[in-house]
C-alpha positions in Angstrom: 28.7 81.7 -100.0 27.0 84.1 -97.6 24.2 81.6 -97.0 26.8 78.9 -96.2 28.5 81.2 -93.7 25.2 81.9 -91.9 24.4 78.2 -91.7 27.9 77.5 -90.3 27.5 80.2 -87.6 24.1 78.8 -86.7 25.5 75.3 -86.3 28.4 76.5 -84.1 26.0 78.6 -81.9 23.5 75.7 -81.5 23.7 74.1 -78.0 25.0 70.5 -77.8 22.4 67.8 -78.1 21.5 66.6 -74.6 22.7 63.2 -73.6 19.9 60.6 -73.7 18.2 60.3 -70.4 17.3 56.9 -68.8 13.7 55.9 -69.3 12.0 55.8 -65.9 8.7 54.5 -64.6 7.1 53.8 -61.3 5.3 50.5 -60.7 1.7 51.2 -59.9 0.7 50.3 -56.3 4.3 49.8 -55.2 7.4 51.8 -54.1 9.4 50.4 -57.0 10.9 52.8 -59.7 12.8 51.5 -62.7 15.5 53.3 -64.6 16.5 51.9 -68.0 19.3 53.0 -70.3 21.2 51.5 -73.2 23.6 49.9 -70.7 21.7 49.2 -67.6 18.4 48.4 -65.9 18.0 49.4 -62.3 15.1 49.0 -59.8 15.0 51.3 -56.9 13.1 51.3 -53.6 13.4 54.3 -51.4 16.3 55.4 -53.6 18.2 52.2 -52.9 19.0 49.8 -55.8 17.4 46.4 -55.4 18.1 45.2 -58.9 20.8 46.2 -61.5 22.8 44.8 -64.3 26.0 46.8 -64.1 26.2 46.3 -60.4 26.7 42.6 -60.9 30.1 43.1 -62.3 31.7 43.4 -58.9 30.3 40.1 -57.7 31.4 38.4 -61.0 35.0 39.6 -60.6 35.0 38.8 -56.9 34.1 35.2 -57.6 37.3 34.9 -59.6 39.6 36.7 -57.2 42.7 34.5 -56.3 42.7 32.6 -53.1 46.1 32.6 -51.4 45.6 28.9 -50.4 44.7 27.9 -54.0 47.9 27.0 -55.8 46.3 25.9 -59.1 47.7 27.2 -62.4 45.2 29.9 -63.5 47.1 31.0 -66.6 44.6 29.4 -68.9 41.5 30.4 -67.1 38.9 32.7 -68.6 35.3 33.5 -67.8 32.4 35.6 -69.2 28.9 36.4 -68.0 26.1 38.2 -69.8 22.7 39.5 -69.0 20.0 40.6 -71.5 16.7 42.0 -70.4 13.7 40.1 -72.0 10.6 41.6 -70.3 9.5 43.7 -67.3 6.0 43.3 -65.9 5.2 45.1 -62.7 8.1 44.2 -60.3 9.0 41.1 -62.4 12.2 41.4 -64.4 13.1 38.5 -66.8 16.6 38.2 -68.2 18.6 35.8 -70.3 21.7 34.9 -68.4 24.8 33.2 -69.8 28.0 32.0 -68.2 30.9 30.6 -70.1 34.6 29.9 -69.4 37.2 27.6 -68.1 38.3 27.5 -64.4 40.2 24.2 -64.3 39.0 20.6 -64.5 38.4 18.4 -67.5 36.4 20.8 -69.7 35.1 24.3 -70.0 31.6 25.3 -68.7 28.7 26.9 -70.5 25.2 27.6 -69.3 22.3 29.8 -70.7 18.9 30.2 -69.2 16.1 32.6 -68.4 15.7 34.0 -64.9 12.8 36.0 -63.5 13.3 38.1 -60.4 10.6 39.8 -58.3 12.5 43.0 -57.2 10.3 43.4 -54.1 11.5 40.0 -52.8 14.9 38.3 -52.3 16.7 36.0 -54.7 14.4 33.2 -55.8 11.3 35.0 -54.6 9.4 34.7 -57.9 7.5 31.6 -58.9 5.3 31.2 -62.0 3.3 28.7 -60.0 2.5 31.3 -57.4 1.2 33.9 -59.8 -0.6 31.5 -62.1 -2.8 28.5 -61.4 -0.7 25.3 -61.5 -3.4 23.4 -63.3 -3.3 26.0 -66.1 0.4 25.6 -66.4 0.1 21.8 -66.3 -2.6 21.8 -69.0 -0.5 24.1 -71.3 2.7 22.0 -70.9 0.8 18.8 -71.6 -0.5 20.3 -74.8 2.8 21.4 -76.1 4.2 19.5 -79.0 7.9 19.6 -77.9 7.0 18.3 -74.4 4.9 15.5 -75.9 7.8 14.4 -78.0 9.7 13.5 -74.8 7.1 11.4 -73.0 8.6 8.3 -71.5 5.6 7.0 -69.5 2.3 7.7 -71.3 0.1 6.7 -68.4 2.1 8.8 -65.9 2.0 11.7 -68.2 -1.7 11.5 -68.7 -2.5 11.0 -65.0 -0.1 13.6 -63.7 -1.9 16.1 -61.4 1.1 18.4 -60.8 3.8 19.9 -62.9 6.5 18.0 -61.0 4.8 14.7 -61.6 4.4 15.5 -65.3 8.1 16.3 -65.6 9.0 13.0 -64.0 7.2 11.2 -66.9 9.5 12.8 -69.5 12.9 11.7 -70.9 15.8 13.8 -72.2 15.5 12.3 -75.7 18.1 13.0 -78.4 17.7 16.7 -77.7 19.3 16.1 -74.2 16.6 18.2 -72.4 17.1 18.4 -68.6 13.4 17.8 -67.7 14.5 16.1 -64.5 15.7 19.5 -63.2 12.7 21.2 -64.7 10.5 22.2 -61.8 12.8 25.2 -61.0 12.8 26.1 -64.6 9.0 26.2 -64.8 9.0 28.3 -61.6 11.6 30.8 -62.5 13.2 30.4 -66.0 10.5 32.3 -67.8 9.8 35.4 -69.8 6.5 37.0 -70.9 6.3 37.4 -74.7 3.0 38.9 -75.8 -0.7 39.0 -75.0 -3.4 37.0 -76.8 -6.9 38.0 -75.7 -7.1 37.0 -72.0 -3.9 35.0 -72.1 -0.2 35.8 -72.0 2.4 33.9 -74.0 5.0 32.6 -71.6 8.5 31.3 -72.7 9.9 28.7 -70.4 13.6 27.8 -70.8 14.8 24.3 -69.9 18.4 23.4 -69.5 20.5 20.4 -70.6 20.5 16.9 -69.2 24.2 16.2 -68.8 27.6 17.8 -69.4 28.0 16.3 -72.8 25.4 18.8 -74.1 26.4 21.7 -71.9 25.4 25.1 -73.1 22.1 23.9 -74.6 18.8 25.7 -73.9 15.3 24.6 -74.9 12.5 27.1 -74.9 8.9 26.0 -74.7 6.1 28.5 -75.4 2.7 28.2 -73.7 -0.4 30.4 -73.4 -1.7 30.9 -69.8 -4.9 32.6 -68.7 -4.0 35.9 -67.0 -5.4 36.1 -63.4 -7.6 39.1 -62.9 -5.3 40.5 -60.3 -2.4 40.5 -62.8 -4.2 41.9 -65.8 -3.6 45.6 -65.2 0.2 45.0 -64.9 0.3 43.0 -68.1 -1.8 45.6 -69.9 0.6 48.4 -68.8 3.6 46.3 -69.9 2.0 45.6 -73.3 1.4 49.3 -73.9 4.9 50.1 -72.6 3.5 52.4 -70.0 5.2 50.4 -67.3 7.8 47.9 -68.6 7.5 45.9 -71.8 6.9 42.4 -73.1 9.5 40.2 -74.8 8.2 40.9 -78.3 9.0 44.7 -77.8 12.4 44.2 -76.2 14.2 45.2 -79.4 12.0 48.2 -80.0 12.6 49.7 -76.5 16.3 48.9 -76.8 16.3 46.6 -73.8 19.8 46.6 -72.3 22.4 43.8 -72.4 25.7 43.7 -70.6 28.7 41.4 -70.8 31.5 40.9 -68.3 34.8 39.2 -69.2 37.7 38.0 -67.0 41.2 36.7 -67.8 44.1 36.1 -65.4 46.3 39.2 -65.0 49.2 37.5 -66.7 47.1 36.8 -69.8 46.2 40.5 -70.0 49.8 41.7 -70.3 50.9 42.8 -73.9 
């Protein structure tokens, strides 16, 4: 009984466990600092946020704010948006982004894709074809089994000298793959999964061909030789010293956020 009392006193006197602190790292050779917690990933430059997950909620809600001139019935509207961090390499942040809902019209909408941002540049500043040799990307896509299943014009596919020309030789197939919109996907809808020797495994997400298959996503995996200038950043991400690769996203507790909206009248009890 005495021992139990001593233990109880010790427990009561012990200081409260500190709250978990965000994981922070500075990108070598830049002024970018990342802060990652269970609920957010932020990139800062000079103390100013240039990338964030939670900060996107305001824009999401603003896009659904009522317009006084819009008299449509909004009672059945609903919308949601989610962001999940997949990889962080140097200043490149790759996320899976999903949007779902109904805001009028004949049917609801649904879209899921990958997006890579270079936090040192504005929106759309990242391109896989700028960081990696296009001929390497082209060769890897031509060798992929899923891509080859969708060849419409064998001669055009074989003779294609650019990624854009190769994509034009493909067809949606029964999968309903939106290859005709695919150049932007190859440029920006990517994430970096793991390293294999001198190459990195890249995941490229293609969207759907038409509204009848809305919400579909098709991920193609390719191995690309890592340019010498990018090797240090990939090595640091692979070791989790600065960022992480997609295969380690779960282990590092990469954050995910989800925002939902319903019309005010639908939220009343």
